[in-house]
N, C-alpha and C positions, 0 to 999 in steps of 0.2 A: 508387451513389457514390464519388464522387475524392480520394484522398489528399490532395492539392491541396487538396480541397475545404476540409479544415481545417485550414491552416496563417496562418499569417500572424507580420507582423513587429516582437519583442519588443528592445528597445533592452536593451543588455547592461545597464545599468547600471539594474535594472529585480530583477534575479536579486535572491535573497536569498542572500544567501553566509554571513551571518552572522544564527543569532536575536535577536530583542529580550531585554536583559533581563529583562523579562514577557512570561509567553505569555500571558494573554490581552490585554495589553497592542495588539493589532497591531486595523488596521480588516478593517471586514464590510462590502462589496457584495451589497446585498442587490434578488434580481432580483421582485415579484411575481408572483401570483398573474395580480393585475389584465393582463398585459398592457404593464401600466404603464413611465416610462422606470426604469433602476436606482436606488436612494436610497441614500448610506453614510452609515455606524454607527461606533461600534468596537465590537468584537466582545464588549466587553463586555454590550453592549446588549442581547446571544441570545435571555435571559430574556424578555424581554417583545416580541418579536418572533418569538415560540410563544402556544399559549394555552395556559389549563390543562385538561388528559386529554390531550397528544400526550405522542409517545413518543419520545424521543433511544431511538438501536440504534449502541450505542459497539464495535468494535474492539478486542481488547487480548488482538491479538495480541503477543512483545518482542523487541527486535530481537538475533540475538546477532551476538560477534563474527565474524562471515561469510567477511572478507574472507580470506586465506594467503598464504603467500607463506612460500620454499619449494625445491626441486634434485629436480630428477631425476637416482636413485638409479643410473643407471645409465653416468649422461653426465656425471650434476651440472651443468647444467643448470639456470640460476631459472625456476621457473612461482611463479602464481602462479593461485591459482582462487577464487572466490566460490560457496562454498553456498546453494544456491537454497529446492530444497524435496526433503526427507526422502526417501527411497524404500521401499517393503516388502524388509525383508533376508528373505535362505531360512531355513529351517527349518533350525536348530544352526547355524547363522551368527554366528564373534563379530561385534563392530563395527556399525555403520550404514553402511547404502547413501543415502548421495546424489547428485541432481543436480544440479548445478555448471554455471559458464562458466568454459574455461580460460583460462591470456594466459601462450605459452611462444616461444623462435625458434625451432624447432622443432614440428612434431607429435605430439598423442599417440597411445601408440595401445595395441589391448585388451592387459592382461601384466602395465604397464607401473606402475612401484612409485614413489614419492612421497614426500617425508621434510621433514618442516615444524617437526619441535621429536623431543624427545630421542625426547617421549611422540606423538608423534601418527605416524602414517606412513596411506598414504591408496595403495591398489593400481586402475587407471581398470579400468573393467567396461566399459563402453561409450563410442562414438567416435561425435557425433550433432554436424550441424551450424553453423552461425555461433560454435565458442566449447563447445559442448556435450560436455559429458562426464559416463557414471556414475561411482560411485569408490567406496569399498568403505573404508571408514574403519576406522580398526584402534582405536576406542574406541566407543560405547554412551553413552543413561543420561548419567547424572551424572559419570560420568570423559569421559566427549567436551566434556558446557557448562564443566568446570574449564578441562582442555586447551586449549579458545577461550580464554576469556577471560585466559589465561596466554601464546597464543600468534596469535591472530588481533585482525582491527582489528576496528571497525567499520565497515561496510560503503557511506558517507558518498557520495553522486550526486557526480556530480564534478566539475562545475555549481562547485561548494557551496566547488571548488577548494580542499583546509581540507590543513592540512598532513595525513601518514597517518602518525599514533603509535597504538603496544597501545595495551589499548584498557582498559591497568588504567589508563594512565598519559592517555587520552583526555574535552574536559569536554564532549566531547559524546554519549559513552556513560552518561550521566545524560538532557544535555536531546533529544538523539534516542529520545528516547520520549513515553509517553504520559502522561499518568497514570494509567488504565484497562492498561499492562500488563501480564497475567499469566501466560500462556502461552508459558514463549522457543519460538522456530527463527522468526521472521521474518529477513527480510536485508533488508528494505526501515520503513521507519515507517510505519505508517499517519498520512499527515498530518496527515489536518481534525483530530484528534485531539491536538499537540501544544496546541494551542492554551486548551485547556483549564486551568482551577483549581481544587485544593477548594472554593477561593468561589464562580469556575462553579456548577458541583457545588451544592452549596447553595446560593443564586438561580436553578437549577432546582427543588430541588424547594419550597423559598419558595413558585413557581410554582406549583406545583402537576402538573411537568412530573415523569413518569416514566420509568423508568431501562433502556435493555438490557443482555445483552451476546453478539456474532458474535462464531467467531474464521476469521481467513482467513490463508493464509503466501503472501508474493506472490510471482510462480510467475517463471521465466522472460518471460513474455511485459512484462510491464513492461519490465524492461532490456533487449531486445530489439526497436528497431523496427520499422517494420511498410514489408513490403519493396516491396510491389504496389499500383502506381497503381488495382487493381481490388483497392477493399476487396470486393466477392463471394469473392476467391482469397486473401485473408491469412486465418488461420486460426490463437486460443488455445490458450496450453501451457493448462493443465490446474491448474486452481491446486486446493488443498486445504481445507476448510472446513467448519467445527461451531457450529449452531443449535443449541443448549438447549433442551432442552423448555418453563425456566420463561421463557423472550425465547417459543416458541412463542407460552406463553396467553398475557404482556404484550402480544403482538402481535395476539391474539384481543381479551383486552378494552381495547384503545385502538380497536378496528374500532366494536364495542359499543358500546361511551360517543360515537359519530362524530370520537376522536382520531385526532391523523394520524403518523405512526407515518414519522419525520426522523431519515430516519441519517447515521451523523456519515461524509465521508470512503467512495470508491469505491466498496475492498473493503466493506465493510456493506451495500454497496448490493448489491452482486455476489456476495454472500455470498443474501443473501433472497429475491435472484429466484432463485435458481436455486435454492433455497429450496424457493419457490410453483411449485404450476400448474395456479393463477390463481382455487384455488376455499379451498388451507388454505396452512397454511407445513410443512411436515417438518422434524423436530427427525431430530439424530445428526451420522453424520459423513460426507462424502461429501465427491465435486471439481467440478468447471468447471470448461470453454470455452468461456463464456457469451460471448458481442462480441455486446457493446450498439451499436446502428448507432441513426440515427434514423429514427425508421417505428415503430420495438419498444414493443409495448407493455406498461404499466408494473405487476404488480402486485402490486406491497405499497404501496411504498413510498412517500407521496405527497411528502417535500420532503425535498432533501441539503442537507448539512453539506460547504462542499469546496475546496481549494487552488486555484489558478493554473496548468491542466497548459500541459505542453510544446508544440510543434506539429506534428500531424501523429502525436497521440499517441495511441493507442487508449482516455485517461482522460479528455480533451477532446471523445472521436467523441461519450463516454457521458453523461455531460455537454451533448451538443448533442441528446443523445434523448431526454433531457428536457423543456429549454426550448425547441427547436430552435436551428439550426446558426446561423440570421441572427442571431435574436435572443441568442446565446450570443458569436458575435465580435466581435455588438455593443456588447455589453457590456462583454469584453474590453477594445477599443476604447475606450472610458470609463478600464476602467480604468488603460491606460496615462498616456493626456489624465492620467486626477488622480495620476497616481504610485504605482497599489499596487507594491509587492513579489509578486515573483513567486517562485511554485515550493516548494521544504519548508518550507524557515526561512521562509514571506512571509505574506502575507494573504486571512483568506478571504474566502466567497458562498457565499451563501444563497442557493439556489436554493427555490421558492415555487411 
């Protein structure tokens, strides 16, 4: 397959740059299992489109103020660092090691000291291609979280064109967060979950639909573009995930009773698929570089709630793997004709 096979033209006016006043007021394009044409519903209709006994799996990752602005201690040059993924620290080492994406007027070098405020500094411990850095932060645990909320910014996608503000004064600090967010450490929201409200959850429960959670912190593969036209040459960065034993049990119960496993978002889907060997789902923490493209045989999930994704993105390829490239691109064309809102704060899609 080629990268250009997953391209499409999107009018700029359809990019949702602000959230709706009510989370569940978005629209829902439904792509049925029958292979028929898509139908157009409101997101609030979702419980009625599922069946009693189905299981919905949410990503409970919580977004942190992962974008930092500071300076190089040696030169005073300005730097920007987006923390993406926590890395293992060395025995006895203070602070935490993180992988991030850095920007500066001049290249970074190993050993360079960075300062982001009186309470937070970092040392560059590794330099990778395309702006990738490994850094050792001076703080860890709750101390780091507190410093990030004081010094950092919510890492909104650039296409939102939102003004950059300290997290403590940014309304997106709450809005760019799902109601299921529990595990801090994410540098991007699992945006399919942004549509859900307490009312939606209550409606799911009344319908007899069970809920479970996984945790997956979005890795650099989401931020970095696919460079190769030949997709067989593209390698996904690893992402860290965790499957609770309670979720393994919930999936087993759903499958035993003939219910469907419905992933809420591509992050939940990747975690579930990575943790399955085709026969059973494994609980615990792990990392995955699973790259899902058309031809992939799904092991665990039966349906997906997802937003509309960027052209040529690995997320669009994943959705095409679930329902077929031509069918998904046709549905995207329908959504464009019907003036759906695209990307993180946009409308949603149910693929069965």
